[in-house]
All heavy atoms as an XYZ file, in Angstrom:
635
protein
N       2.362     14.949      6.811
C       2.004     14.170      5.646
C       1.488     15.109      4.572
O       0.745     16.041      4.852
C       0.929     13.155      6.027
C       0.375     12.451      4.832
S      -0.382     10.869      5.132
C       0.777     10.068      6.146
N       1.880     14.837      3.347
C       1.489     15.718      2.250
C       0.004     15.552      1.929
O      -0.572     14.477      2.137
C       2.320     15.403      1.009
O       1.884     14.198      0.415
N      -0.611     16.615      1.412
C      -2.013     16.510      1.008
C      -2.214     15.425     -0.046
O      -3.236     14.754     -0.078
C      -2.328     17.893      0.438
C      -1.331     18.802      1.078
C      -0.100     17.970      1.291
N      -1.200     15.233     -0.905
C      -1.263     14.188     -1.922
C      -1.421     12.816     -1.277
O      -2.255     12.021     -1.682
C       0.004     14.224     -2.788
C       0.139     13.043     -3.706
C      -0.619     12.963     -4.864
C       1.016     12.007     -3.409
C      -0.507     11.871     -5.715
C       1.128     10.916     -4.250
C       0.369     10.851     -5.404
N      -0.627     12.537     -0.265
C      -0.678     11.242      0.410
C      -2.024     11.033      1.081
O      -2.600      9.941      1.015
C       0.459     11.112      1.432
O       1.708     11.322      0.767
C       0.468      9.754      2.078
N      -2.553     12.060      1.719
C      -3.859     11.955      2.376
C      -4.939     11.672      1.335
O      -5.811     10.830      1.549
C      -4.180     13.238      3.171
C      -5.603     13.211      3.701
C      -3.191     13.408      4.313
N      -4.859     12.344      0.194
C      -5.840     12.128     -0.870
C      -5.772     10.678     -1.380
O      -6.802     10.035     -1.557
C      -5.581     13.093     -2.028
C      -6.564     12.943     -3.165
C      -6.282     13.909     -4.292
O      -5.807     15.029     -4.026
O      -6.538     13.529     -5.447
N      -4.572     10.174     -1.571
C      -4.396      8.796     -2.022
C      -4.948      7.822     -0.991
O      -5.605      6.844     -1.333
C      -2.908      8.489     -2.312
C      -2.407      9.335     -3.474
C      -2.694      7.006     -2.592
C      -3.174      9.195     -4.754
N      -4.684      8.096      0.278
C      -5.186      7.235      1.360
C      -6.684      7.016      1.248
O      -7.175      5.913      1.458
C      -4.893      7.900      2.698
C      -3.815      7.315      3.568
C      -3.689      8.119      4.846
C      -4.039      5.868      3.860
N      -7.410      8.055      0.942
C      -8.863      7.971      0.880
C      -9.354      7.233     -0.356
O     -10.510      6.829     -0.413
C      -9.485      9.357      0.973
C      -9.289      9.983      2.315
N      -9.876      9.496      3.459
C      -8.530     11.031      2.713
C      -9.504     10.226      4.497
N      -8.679     11.151      4.070
N      -8.468      7.054     -1.357
C      -8.836      6.339     -2.576
C      -8.584      4.840     -2.480
O      -9.106      4.069     -3.275
C      -8.058      6.894     -3.763
C      -8.406      8.306     -4.118
C      -7.585      8.807     -5.286
O      -7.068      8.038     -6.076
N      -7.441     10.114     -5.390
N      -7.779      4.427     -1.508
C      -7.386      3.025     -1.415
C      -8.349      2.228     -0.549
O      -8.851      2.719      0.456
C      -5.974      2.914     -0.840
C      -4.863      3.598     -1.632
C      -3.521      3.412     -0.933
C      -4.806      3.078     -3.060
N      -8.579      0.984     -0.957
C      -9.426      0.086     -0.169
C      -8.653     -0.397      1.059
O      -7.425     -0.259      1.135
C      -9.841     -1.121     -1.021
O      -8.727     -1.975     -1.233
N      -9.370     -0.977      1.994
C      -8.719     -1.531      3.185
C      -7.690     -2.591      2.812
O      -6.610     -2.656      3.397
C      -9.757     -2.124      4.139
C     -10.606     -1.060      4.820
O     -10.189      0.117      4.837
O     -11.679     -1.410      5.334
N      -8.012     -3.438      1.834
C      -7.076     -4.492      1.405
C      -5.835     -3.885      0.755
O      -4.726     -4.357      0.975
C      -7.751     -5.462      0.430
C      -8.869     -6.275      1.057
C      -8.362     -7.255      2.077
N      -8.027     -8.505      1.418
C      -7.571     -9.569      2.032
N      -7.402     -9.559      3.336
N      -7.280    -10.648      1.371
N      -6.023     -2.850     -0.027
C      -4.872     -2.182     -0.644
C      -3.978     -1.566      0.432
O      -2.753     -1.664      0.357
C      -5.336     -1.126     -1.649
C      -5.958     -1.717     -2.890
C      -6.702     -0.721     -3.740
O      -7.097      0.355     -3.234
O      -6.916     -1.019     -4.933
N      -4.593     -0.966      1.433
C      -3.817     -0.404      2.542
C      -3.076     -1.492      3.307
O      -1.924     -1.299      3.725
C      -4.734      0.378      3.488
C      -5.297      1.683      2.936
C      -6.370      2.236      3.861
C      -4.194      2.697      2.711
N      -3.720     -2.645      3.466
C      -3.079     -3.763      4.153
C      -1.852     -4.239      3.369
O      -0.782     -4.472      3.938
C      -4.088     -4.904      4.327
C      -3.570     -6.067      5.135
C      -4.628     -7.152      5.342
O      -5.780     -7.005      4.896
O      -4.263     -8.171      5.967
N      -2.000     -4.371      2.055
C      -0.873     -4.772      1.207
C       0.259     -3.760      1.326
O       1.430     -4.128      1.482
C      -1.323     -4.936     -0.264
C      -0.128     -5.075     -1.189
C      -2.244     -6.140     -0.416
N      -0.063     -2.471      1.267
C       0.973     -1.432      1.401
C       1.669     -1.517      2.744
O       2.881     -1.314      2.832
C       0.352     -0.040      1.241
C       0.317      0.547     -0.149
C      -0.259      1.961     -0.110
C       1.660      0.544     -0.821
N       0.916     -1.801      3.788
C       1.512     -1.927      5.116
C       2.532     -3.050      5.176
O       3.637     -2.873      5.702
N       2.177     -4.204      4.608
C       3.125     -5.320      4.576
C       4.340     -4.984      3.712
O       5.468     -5.333      4.052
C       2.459     -6.592      4.061
C       1.514     -7.234      5.042
C       0.233     -7.621      4.674
C       1.899     -7.468      6.362
C      -0.633     -8.222      5.574
C       1.038     -8.068      7.272
C      -0.221     -8.441      6.868
O      -1.070     -9.035      7.781
N       4.106     -4.289      2.604
C       5.221     -3.889      1.741
C       6.174     -2.977      2.507
O       7.398     -3.133      2.438
C       4.679     -3.187      0.495
C       5.667     -2.942     -0.627
C       6.151     -4.260     -1.222
C       5.023     -2.081     -1.703
N       5.626     -2.047      3.276
C       6.450     -1.125      4.069
C       7.258     -1.860      5.124
O       8.348     -1.416      5.498
C       5.572     -0.060      4.731
N       6.741     -3.006      5.597
C       7.462     -3.813      6.580
C       8.561     -4.653      5.941
O       9.317     -5.318      6.642
C       6.483     -4.745      7.316
C       5.529     -4.020      8.230
C       4.483     -4.939      8.842
O       4.513     -6.165      8.568
O       3.634     -4.426      9.581
N       8.641     -4.635      4.615
C       9.705     -5.347      3.914
C       9.332     -6.724      3.412
O      10.200     -7.483      2.988
N       8.051     -7.052      3.430
C       7.619     -8.364      2.953
C       7.653     -8.429      1.429
O       7.403     -7.442      0.754
C       6.198     -8.680      3.443
C       6.107     -8.841      4.916
N       6.471     -9.998      5.562
C       5.713     -7.980      5.881
C       6.294     -9.852      6.859
N       5.840     -8.624      7.080
N       7.944     -9.621      0.905
C       7.911     -9.849     -0.535
C       6.473    -10.084     -0.970
O       5.584    -10.304     -0.141
C       8.738    -11.098     -0.907
O       8.117    -12.248     -0.302
C      10.186    -10.964     -0.450
N       6.253    -10.078     -2.289
C       4.915    -10.356     -2.808
C       4.432    -11.718     -2.314
O       3.287    -11.870     -1.903
C       4.914    -10.348     -4.333
C       5.014     -8.993     -4.991
C       5.552     -7.892     -4.340
C       4.568     -8.819     -6.285
C       5.641     -6.663     -4.970
C       4.648     -7.595     -6.922
C       5.186     -6.523     -6.260
O       5.265     -5.308     -6.877
N       5.321    -12.717     -2.348
C       4.948    -14.066     -1.905
C       4.617    -14.098     -0.421
O       3.654    -14.749      0.000
C       6.073    -15.056     -2.196
O       6.247    -15.183     -3.585
N       5.399    -13.398      0.367
C       5.165    -13.338      1.808
C       3.834    -12.643      2.116
O       3.068    -13.079      2.968
C       6.322    -12.611      2.499
O       6.049    -12.405      3.854
N       3.573    -11.562      1.410
C       2.300    -10.847      1.587
C       1.144    -11.772      1.216
O       0.140    -11.852      1.924
C       2.269     -9.552      0.745
C       3.310     -8.552      1.252
C       0.868     -8.933      0.762
C       3.541     -7.371      0.322
N       1.309    -12.492      0.119
C       0.262    -13.409     -0.338
C      -0.030    -14.467      0.722
O      -1.202    -14.747      1.025
C       0.685    -14.062     -1.650
N       1.015    -15.039      1.308
C       0.807    -16.054      2.356
C       0.095    -15.453      3.561
O      -0.827    -16.052      4.108
C       2.145    -16.660      2.775
C       2.666    -17.708      1.823
C       3.845    -18.472      2.389
N       4.942    -17.626      2.842
C       5.911    -17.155      2.064
N       5.917    -17.443      0.773
N       6.870    -16.409      2.562
N       0.519    -14.275      3.998
C      -0.086    -13.637      5.172
C      -1.566    -13.317      4.960
O      -2.358    -13.370      5.895
C       0.656    -12.345      5.519
C       2.000    -12.585      6.139
C       2.709    -11.239      6.374
N       3.868    -11.451      7.201
C       3.862    -11.423      8.530
N       2.761    -11.182      9.179
N       4.955    -11.638      9.196
N      -1.906    -12.946      3.718
C      -3.281    -12.535      3.427
C      -4.113    -13.657      2.809
O      -5.267    -13.439      2.443
C      -3.252    -11.318      2.496
C      -2.620    -10.085      3.126
S      -2.580     -8.651      2.017
C      -4.326     -8.261      1.930
N      -3.498    -14.853      2.685
C      -4.166    -15.999      2.076
C      -4.625    -15.684      0.653
O      -5.780    -15.934      0.279
C      -5.331    -16.475      2.943
C      -5.733    -17.892      2.623
O      -4.926    -18.684      2.146
N      -6.988    -18.214      2.877
N      -3.707    -15.119     -0.130
C      -3.951    -14.758     -1.518
C      -2.875    -15.384     -2.392
O      -1.859    -15.851     -1.900
C      -3.880    -13.233     -1.699
C      -4.809    -12.364     -0.871
C      -4.414    -10.909     -1.000
C      -6.249    -12.577     -1.302
N      -3.079    -15.315     -3.699
C      -2.012    -15.722     -4.610
C      -1.075    -14.521     -4.828
O      -1.512    -13.363     -4.706
C      -2.585    -16.176     -5.948
O      -2.984    -15.064     -6.718
N       0.190    -14.779     -5.144
C       1.097    -13.666     -5.455
C       0.575    -12.817     -6.610
O       0.774    -11.602     -6.636
C       2.411    -14.367     -5.823
C       2.360    -15.656     -5.076
C       0.903    -16.065     -5.114
N      -0.132    -13.448     -7.546
C      -0.710    -12.698     -8.666
C      -1.720    -11.665     -8.156
O      -1.764    -10.527     -8.646
C      -1.384    -13.651     -9.651
C      -2.074    -12.955    -10.778
N      -1.392    -12.383    -11.832
C      -3.378    -12.701    -10.989
C      -2.262    -11.812    -12.650
N      -3.481    -11.998    -12.160
N      -2.520    -12.036     -7.170
C      -3.505    -11.111     -6.603
C      -2.807     -9.956     -5.900
O      -3.227     -8.797     -6.027
C      -4.455    -11.849     -5.644
O      -5.095    -12.899     -6.360
C      -5.498    -10.911     -5.055
N      -1.732    -10.239     -5.184
C      -0.958     -9.178     -4.528
C      -0.409     -8.227     -5.596
O      -0.487     -7.007     -5.451
C       0.179     -9.769     -3.672
C       1.118     -8.673     -3.172
C      -0.402    -10.554     -2.504
N       0.113     -8.789     -6.679
C       0.620     -7.958     -7.776
C      -0.496     -7.088     -8.352
O      -0.288     -5.907     -8.638
C       1.234     -8.839     -8.860
C       1.818     -8.021     -9.983
O       2.744     -7.219     -9.712
O       1.359     -8.169    -11.134
N      -1.689     -7.663     -8.477
C      -2.833     -6.891     -8.980
C      -3.162     -5.735     -8.043
O      -3.392     -4.608     -8.500
C      -4.060     -7.801     -9.162
O      -3.748     -8.810    -10.130
C      -5.286     -7.018     -9.615
N      -3.183     -6.003     -6.735
C      -3.427     -4.927     -5.771
C      -2.393     -3.822     -5.937
O      -2.722     -2.629     -5.961
C      -3.368     -5.447     -4.329
C      -4.637     -6.072     -3.816
C      -4.634     -7.357     -3.295
C      -5.844     -5.380     -3.815
C      -5.788     -7.945     -2.802
C      -7.000     -5.956     -3.325
C      -6.977     -7.232     -2.823
O      -8.124     -7.797     -2.334
N      -1.130     -4.197     -6.050
C      -0.067     -3.197     -6.144
C      -0.139     -2.425     -7.465
O       0.138     -1.219     -7.491
C       1.298     -3.854     -5.943
C       1.513     -4.330     -4.500
C       2.745     -5.219     -4.398
C       1.622     -3.151     -3.549
N      -0.550     -3.081     -8.543
C      -0.736     -2.358     -9.815
C      -1.883     -1.357     -9.693
O      -1.791     -0.234    -10.196
C      -0.989     -3.326    -10.965
C       0.300     -3.943    -11.491
C       0.089     -4.771    -12.747
N      -0.490     -6.063    -12.379
C      -1.678     -6.515    -12.796
N      -2.421     -5.803    -13.607
N      -2.120     -7.693    -12.398
N      -2.951     -1.746     -9.021
C      -4.080     -0.820     -8.813
C      -3.651      0.377     -7.967
O      -4.043      1.513     -8.236
C      -5.245     -1.539     -8.138
C      -5.979     -2.473     -9.034
C      -7.135     -3.106     -8.298
N      -7.738     -4.149     -9.113
C      -8.481     -5.114     -8.629
N      -8.724     -5.192     -7.329
N      -8.999     -6.020     -9.425
N      -2.872      0.105     -6.930
C      -2.376      1.184     -6.070
C      -1.522      2.143     -6.890
O      -1.680      3.372     -6.797
C      -1.576      0.619     -4.872
C      -2.508     -0.153     -3.933
C      -0.845      1.735     -4.134
C      -1.779     -1.037     -2.930
N      -0.619      1.587     -7.697
C       0.233      2.445     -8.542
C      -0.615      3.297     -9.468
O      -0.337      4.477     -9.672
C       1.228      1.598     -9.338
C       2.380      1.081     -8.506
C       3.526      0.553     -9.357
N       3.152     -0.530    -10.220
C       3.280     -1.826     -9.922
N       3.785     -2.184     -8.755
N       2.914     -2.753    -10.782
N      -1.667      2.706    -10.020
C      -2.552      3.453    -10.913
C      -3.289      4.570    -10.200
O      -3.353      5.704    -10.688
N      -3.838      4.273     -9.036
C      -4.569      5.283     -8.269
C      -3.655      6.409     -7.813
O      -4.076      7.564     -7.747
C      -5.241      4.652     -7.046
C      -6.415      3.760     -7.380
C      -6.998      3.137     -6.121
C      -8.163      2.220     -6.423
N      -8.737      1.646     -5.183
N      -2.428      6.067     -7.472
C      -1.492      7.055     -6.936
C      -0.676      7.741     -8.023
O       0.033      8.710     -7.745
C      -0.547      6.386     -5.935
N      -0.749      7.236     -9.240
C       0.058      7.797    -10.312
C       1.538      7.507    -10.129
O       2.392      8.271    -10.560
N       1.830      6.405     -9.462
C       3.204      6.004     -9.167
C       3.687      5.121    -10.313
O       3.005      4.178    -10.698
C       3.259      5.242     -7.821
C       4.609      4.637     -7.583
C       2.868      6.176     -6.687
N       4.875      5.426    -10.831
C       5.333      4.719    -12.022
C       6.352      3.616    -11.766
O       6.620      2.819    -12.650
C       5.925      5.722    -13.017
O       7.016      6.398    -12.420
N       6.936      3.565    -10.573
C       7.939      2.528    -10.333
C       7.893      2.060     -8.876
O       7.227      2.649     -8.039
C       9.344      3.010    -10.725
C       9.776      4.225     -9.938
O       9.711      4.231     -8.708
N      10.220      5.260    -10.633
N       8.634      0.989     -8.606
C       8.609      0.382     -7.276
C       9.214      1.280     -6.202
O       8.789      1.242     -5.056
C       9.323     -0.957     -7.296
C       8.539     -2.015     -8.027
C       9.235     -3.347     -7.952
N       8.481     -4.331     -8.730
C       8.778     -5.599     -8.769
N       9.815     -6.061     -8.092
N       8.055     -6.428     -9.487
N      10.194      2.074     -6.569
C      10.807      2.974     -5.580
C       9.778      3.981     -5.071
O       9.660      4.197     -3.860
C      12.012      3.696     -6.184
N       9.010      4.570     -5.979
C       7.975      5.517     -5.563
C       6.872      4.806     -4.785
O       6.286      5.375     -3.866
C       7.387      6.236     -6.774
C       8.314      7.235     -7.371
N       8.418      7.435     -8.716
C       9.212      8.075     -6.799
C       9.317      8.360     -8.954
N       9.820      8.761     -7.798
N       6.588      3.550     -5.167
C       5.592      2.772     -4.428
C       6.041      2.560     -2.989
O       5.244      2.663     -2.058
C       5.354      1.430     -5.120
C       4.276      0.540     -4.514
C       2.911      1.198     -4.586
C       4.254     -0.805     -5.234
N       7.326      2.293     -2.790
C       7.842      2.106     -1.428
C       7.739      3.395     -0.610
O       7.397      3.358      0.565
C       9.293      1.621     -1.465
C       9.424      0.161     -1.828
S       8.537     -0.949     -0.720
C       9.383     -0.658      0.823
N       8.028      4.525     -1.234
C       7.888      5.803     -0.533
C       6.449      5.980     -0.089
O       6.190      6.346      1.063
C       8.342      6.982     -1.431
C       7.969      8.318     -0.810
C       9.839      6.908     -1.699
N       5.510      5.700     -0.975
C       4.087      5.792     -0.630
C       3.747      4.817      0.496
O       3.046      5.173      1.446
C       3.221      5.511     -1.852
C       1.711      5.534     -1.618
C       1.245      6.926     -1.199
C       0.970      5.072     -2.863
N       4.274      3.596      0.418
C       4.003      2.590      1.451
C       4.497      3.063      2.812
O       3.793      2.919      3.816
C       4.662      1.256      1.074
N       5.687      3.649      2.861
C       6.217      4.158      4.135
C       5.355      5.303      4.672
O       5.085      5.380      5.868
C       7.659      4.626      3.991
C       8.644      3.501      3.833
C       9.629      3.573      2.870
C       8.601      2.380      4.644
C      10.547      2.538      2.721
C       9.505      1.345      4.505
C      10.483      1.427      3.531
N       4.923      6.200      3.792
C       4.090      7.315      4.226
C       2.752      6.824      4.764
O       2.286      7.283      5.802
C       3.863      8.294      3.072
C       5.100      9.062      2.685
C       4.888      9.923      1.463
O       3.980      9.687      0.671
N       5.747     10.910      1.287
N       2.147      5.884      4.055
C       0.853      5.339      4.478
C       1.010      4.583      5.786
O       0.208      4.725      6.704
C       0.250      4.444      3.374
C      -0.924      3.631      3.903
C      -0.181      5.298      2.193
N       2.077      3.794      5.894
C       2.335      3.037      7.113
C       2.519      3.979      8.296
O       1.968      3.760      9.376
C       3.572      2.170      6.931
O       3.857      1.474      8.110
N       3.265      5.026      8.109
C       3.481      6.010      9.178
C       2.163      6.665      9.571
O       1.889      6.869     10.746
C       4.480      7.072      8.719
C       4.806      8.064      9.814
C       5.987      8.945      9.419
N       6.291      9.849     10.487
C       5.809     11.086     10.584
N       5.007     11.552      9.661
N       6.127     11.860     11.599
N       1.348      6.973      8.594
C       0.042      7.577      8.829
C      -0.804      6.667      9.720
O      -1.408      7.115     10.684
C      -0.643      7.810      7.481
C      -1.910      8.592      7.552
N      -1.932      9.939      7.784
C      -3.199      8.211      7.402
C      -3.193     10.358      7.774
N      -3.968      9.336      7.554
N      -0.817      5.371      9.418
C      -1.588      4.418     10.217
C      -0.988      4.253     11.603
O      -1.709      4.117     12.576
C      -1.684      3.061      9.494
C      -2.746      3.041      8.475
N      -4.063      2.808      8.789
C      -2.711      3.241      7.145
C      -4.777      2.865      7.689
N      -3.996      3.125      6.681
N       0.341      4.254     11.699
C       0.994      4.112     13.001
C       0.654      5.267     13.929
O       0.623      5.109     15.146
C       2.525      4.030     12.844
C       2.964      2.717     12.235
O       2.152      1.761     12.174
O       4.120      2.647     11.786
N       0.385      6.423     13.362
C       0.038      7.592     14.165
C      -1.441      7.620     14.539
O      -1.907      8.538     15.195
C       0.397      8.881     13.397
C       1.881      9.124     13.153
C       2.075     10.348     12.268
C       2.628      9.300     14.463
N      -2.177      6.593     14.089
C      -3.594      6.517     14.420
C      -4.461      7.437     13.596
O      -5.532      7.850     14.014
N      -4.003      7.731     12.378
C      -4.743      8.654     11.530
C      -5.406      7.930     10.370
O      -5.639      8.503      9.327
C      -3.776      9.714     10.973
C      -3.025     10.511     12.019
C      -1.969     11.400     11.353
C      -3.952     11.359     12.852
N      -5.747      6.673     10.554
C      -6.325      5.858      9.486
C      -7.661      6.427      9.022
O      -8.266      7.246      9.694
C      -6.517      4.427      9.966
N      -8.097      5.905      7.890
C      -9.381      6.330      7.321
C     -10.494      6.207      8.346
O     -10.515      5.297      9.145
C      -9.753      5.421      6.157
C      -8.996      5.623      4.900
C      -9.462      4.649      3.832
O      -9.911      3.539      4.140
N      -9.378      5.043      2.599
N     -11.418      7.113      8.253
C     -12.591      7.048      9.136
C     -13.648      6.168      8.532
O     -13.730      5.970      7.396
C     -13.133      8.451      9.360
C-alpha cells in the first residue's frame, strides 16, 4: 500500500471508511444509504468529504481509493 493511501486512511472517520468499503463492494449511493440508515444525500456528502481529504477529483479515482482502503481493511491493517 502506498504511503499516500495510509496517510489518507488516518484522515478518514470510521463512517467515511464504512462508506468507502460499501462503494468498493459495488453498492450504489442509495444502497449504501439504506445499509447505513442514511439519506442518499448524506452518503454523497461523505463521499465529497472523502474526495476533498484525499484530493481525488473524480469517481474513477475515488473507486481506486475505495479498493485500496478495502484491501487494507481486509488484511487486518485498519486504523488503531
